[in-house]
Structure formats: structure tokens, C-alpha cells
N, C-alpha and C positions, 0 to 999 in steps of 0.2 A: 662417549666411551665406546669401546669395542663391542660388537654384537656378541662375541664370545671370546673366551681366552684362546689366543692363537700363539703357537710356537713355531719355530723354524721347521720342525719336523712335519708340520701340517701343510707345508708348501709343496705341491706336486712338482716333480721334476728336479728338486734340489737334492743332490746327493750328499752322502755323509761327509765327504771331503770339503764340499762347499760350505756345509753347515759348520764344520769344524773351523774353517777359515774365517767365516763371518763371526763366530763366537770369539775367536782369538783376537780379533780387532775390535771387540766391544759391541758388535752389532747383534747381540742376542735378543734385543727388544724389537719385535716386528715394526713397531711404530717408527723407530729410527730408520728402518729400511723404507717404510712407506713414504717418508718425507724427503728421501734422498733422490737425486737425479741419477739416471742410468750411467752417465759418464763418471760421476763421482763414485758411485758404488763399484763400477767396473775397475776404476783405477785403484781404489783402496783394497778391494777384495781380490784383485788380480784375476778377474774373470772377463769374458767377452761382454761387450756392451749389449748385444741382443739377449744374452742370458741374464744380465743385470736388469734389463727392461722387463723381461718376463717375470723375474722374481718380484720386482716392485709392483707391477700390475696385479699379480696374484695376491700379494699382501694387501694392497689397497682394496681389492674386492672383498677380502675377508674382514677388513676393519671398517668401522663406521666413521669414515673421515669426510663424508659429503656434507650436505646441508642438514642442520639440526635446528630445533627451536631454541630461542634465547634462554628458556629456563634450563635447558641442558647445559648451555655454556656457563650459566650461573652455578650449576651443580659441579661442573668441572673445576671452577675456580675456588671451590671450598678447600682444595688441596694446596692452594697458593700459600706460601709462607714468606716470612720476612726476617732479615738479619739486622740487628741493632747496629747503629753507627757509633754508639757510645755516648752520643749527645741526645738528651731527651727533646731538646728544641728541634734538632734536625730530624729525629724520628717522627715527631709530631708533624712536621712539614711534609714528610714523605709518606704519611699515613701508616707509620709503624716501622719503617726501615726500608732496606733495599729488597726488592721483591723478586721472587722466583718466577720462572716462565717469562722473563723480560730481560731486555738489555738496558742497563742504566749507564748513561754517559755523563762524565764530569769533565768539563773543559774550563780552562782558565790559564792565566799567565803562570810562569814558574814561581814556585813558592806560595801558591794559592791554597795548597792542601790536597791536591788530587791524589798524589802518591801516599800521603799520610792516611787518607781515608781508605786507600787500598790495603795498607798495612793493618789498619784497625779491623777491617772486614775479614781479613785473612785469619785473624785471631777470634773475632766474634762469632764466625760461622761454626766454630768448634764448641761453643757453649751449648748446654742443653736447651731444648725448645722453650722451656718455661723461663729461661734467662735471656731470651732474645736471640738464640743461635739456632742452628739446624742440626747440631750434633754430627757434623760432617767435616770433610777435609776440603782443601783448596788447591786448585791449579793456578799457578802464577806465571804468566808469560811476560818476561822482562825484555823489552826492546831497547832500553836506554841505559842498561847497566846501573839501575838505581835501587835494585832490591837490596835491603840491608837486614840480615838476620839479627843483628844487634838490636834493631828497632823492634823487631818482633818479640825479642826477649824482654825488653822494657815493658811493652804493653801486656804481655802474658803475665809477668810478675805482678803488675798493677791490678790485674784481674784475678789474682790468686790462682793462676793456672800453672801447671808444670811446664816450664819453658822448653825442656827437651822434647816432651811429648807434643807440644804445639808445633815446634819446628819440624818434627817428623811427619806431621799431618799437612804440611805445605810442600807441594811438589813444584819446584821452580825449574823453568827452562829459559835459557837466554836465546832469544831470536836474533840472528845475525843479519838477516835481510828479509825482504818481503816474502820470498818463496819459502824460507824456513819458517816464518811466522804462520803462513797459511798451512804448511804441513803440520805444524804442532797442533793446530786446531782440528785438522782432519784426523789426526791420530788420537785425539783426546778420548773418543769412546773406548779405546783400549784400556784406559785406566779409570774412567769415571765410575763404572759399576764396581770394579774390583776394590777400589780405595774409598768408596762412598763419598765421591766428590760432590759438594753442594754449592761450590762457588768457583767460577772461572774469572780470573782477572787478566786483562791485557793492558799493560802499562809501558808505553802508550800505544794506542791503535795506529796512529798515522805517521809515526816517526820514520819508519823505513819506507813507507809509501811516498813520503816527500823527497827522500834522498835517492830512491831508486828510479823515480819517474820525474825527470827534470824537464821543464819547459812545456809550453802549450801543446806541442806536437804529441806529447805522451800523456796528455791529460785524460783522453778517452780511455786508453788502456788502463791507466791507474784507477779510474772510477769503476771500470768493469770488474777489476780484481777486488777492489775494496767492497763493492756490492756483493760479490760472491762470498767474500770472507765474512761479512756481516750476516749474510743469510745462514752460513754454517754455524755461526755463534748462536743465532736465534733458534736454529733447529736443536742445538744442544740444550738450550734453556727449556724448550717445549718438551722434548723427548724425555729428559731426565728430571724435570721439575727442579732446576737449579737456577741460581742467580748468575748473571753475567754482568760484570762491572768493567767498563772500559774508560780509560782516561784519554783525553784528546788535547792536542796542541792548539795554539791560537795564532792568529796573525792580525795585524792592524789594517783596517780598511781606510785607505787614503782619501776616499770620497766622503768620509764622514767628517763634516765640519763642526757638528755639534753632537754632544752625547758621547757615549762610550764606543770607541772605534774597534773594540776587541771582537773578533769573529772566529768561530771554530774552524779548523781545517777539515776538509773532506766534503764541503758543499752539501747539497741537498741529499746526497746518498746517505751520509751519516745521520743527517737530521731526520730523514724519514724512517730509517731503520732503528733508531734509538727509541725505545719505549718511553723512557724517562730521560729528559735532558736537563742537566744541572750546570749552572754557571757559578764557579767559585772565584772569589776575589778577596783581597786583603781589606780588612776593616780598620777601625781605629784601635789604638792601644794593643796591637798584636792579635786582634780578633780576625776571624774569617767569616765571610758572608756567603751563604749558599742561596741561590735564587732558582726556583723552578721555572724553566723556560718553556718546557713542553711536557705534558703528561695527559694520558687519556682519562684518568679518573680522580685526579687531585687538583685542587685549585693552585693557580700561580701564587707565589708568595716568597718570603725570605725568612731565613733563620740565621742567627749568629751563634758561633761556637768558638772554642779555643783549641789550639793544638798544644798539648802539654807533654811533659816527660812521660806521663802515664797513658797517653793516647788522646783521642778526641774527648772533649768535655764541654759542659755548658759554661757560660760566661761566669756565673757565680761560683763555679767550682775552681779549685786551685790544683 
């Protein structure tokens, strides 16, 4: 944690206009500034890069963001919270639900339930904490034009929530290309604190990256931008103690002669940056199977659930 409470006004050499600008774009928390790069802060705050570097270095000196003992890390994690998925089996598999301060990636073929889980989480995050929510709102970045408010209404009614209120707490942006998608994440701090955002959804992460960067010659550029984009999402999760849920497309590996040839798009960049990696697939009799592929603190395993008119549910539920 910080050595002491730090505000923007405590930073030497930062004038009132700069402070006003930083607050207007959602950078009122010094920790958000501390984990930014000079180039990123300069572009967003419209200040010179040397000034941005000076601000960042000063904030880092005032905050305790160096080495700490593991017991302090454990203490910090006491504020980590989780959002229920609507399925007890899936919640159990995930250690209680989708976690804050982390990126949870779900990949699978179309119809496997990735977007349905996104819709469920967008409603569940608005529940009180004792009901499996975070009593917060949701940012939803839609890259494939698949967001359906009608589905939100169905789930909200099933959970006995006011559909109109639930819809007003979901802030949706349609991303039309890679640059627009990146910009929406860069601008997210402007609304996160004001609207009490506790969940950021990107559905899907890689759609525009696949279409905007074609061929092997553009692979390096694509991966660099994707890496930067994911780092920005992780900084949001850390700085604001919120959940980031991303869906990912898949491709078939032609070299696989035996077993499941399904592979997530994005390569090692997405694999390394995702805190929790889930593989969704269709099961028997309309069920869906979620398999934990990678996680730092929960065991690999599987859970089965259904997608119903009321949202996600356990197999025995109708």
C-alpha cells in the first residue's frame, strides 16, 4: 500500500490546469498515474512527454510500489472480490466467480457461451456484494455487434432486478476498428470512477486485430499493439480493483492429428497476459463445458452448465 495518502495536489511542479485535466480524464488516483508510461500519459493528458515522465517519477517516489514482503501482498489481496457467474458449479470451479484485479479470458468456438457469460456478468456485477455482485456498473466494448439489450432484460427479470435500472448501469461502446478499440480502453478512466464501474468487458478482444492486420508481414505490429492493449486493461483492473472479462476467437491447428485442434487467437501474448484462461465448448444435450486452462491459484478442472432463458444455470436447474 502507499506510504501515505497522496493526492495530485501533493505533486511538485504540477499546476492547477494539469491537475484539472488529469481529473477530467479520470486520472485522479495517483496509482493510475504511477503505472502509466510517459508516452501514454502525455497523449491522454495532452501534455509534453518530459512533463509526463516527471509527474510519473514523482508519484512513484511518493508511493510504495517497489519490493514488499509476501505478507503485504496477501494483505492487499483481501480487497479482491468476485462476481458470480450464475452457475454454482462454475463459481466453484473458479474459486467463487470472476475475480477483480485480473483479466479473465474465455475462448471457444461460436455458440460456446462466451458472450452469454458476458451478458450474465454485466447483470451480476450490479447485485449487492452479499448476493455475489459488486454493487457496481459495467463497461461493455462490443467489437462484433453482438450486444443485445433484450438479453440483458431477460436475465435481469429472472434475477428480480429492475431491467431499466440494469440497462442504465451498462455503458456500451461499439468499436469499429483496432484503433477505436484501443482508444475506448484508454478513455475508460474518465468514466470508471464517476459511474462506479466494477466490470470491463471486451467482446471480442481479437476480432479487429485479425481483420486489421492481415498476413505474416503484419504479425509483429499486431502483437505489439495487442500487448499494449492488454497491459492497459490489466492496469485498469489493478488501479480500480475491477474485473476485466475478455472473449477470444479461435482457429483450428492443422498440425493437430489427434485431440482437439481448437487454438485461441493472439498467440502467447494473450496467453501470458490473461490471469485466468477458460476454454468453453458445447457438451451433450445442450450443455456447455468450461475448462480452466491456466490460473495462478486454482486447480485445472471442468464444470458443466446450461444457458437458459434466465441466464447461466446449473445442469439440474431449468
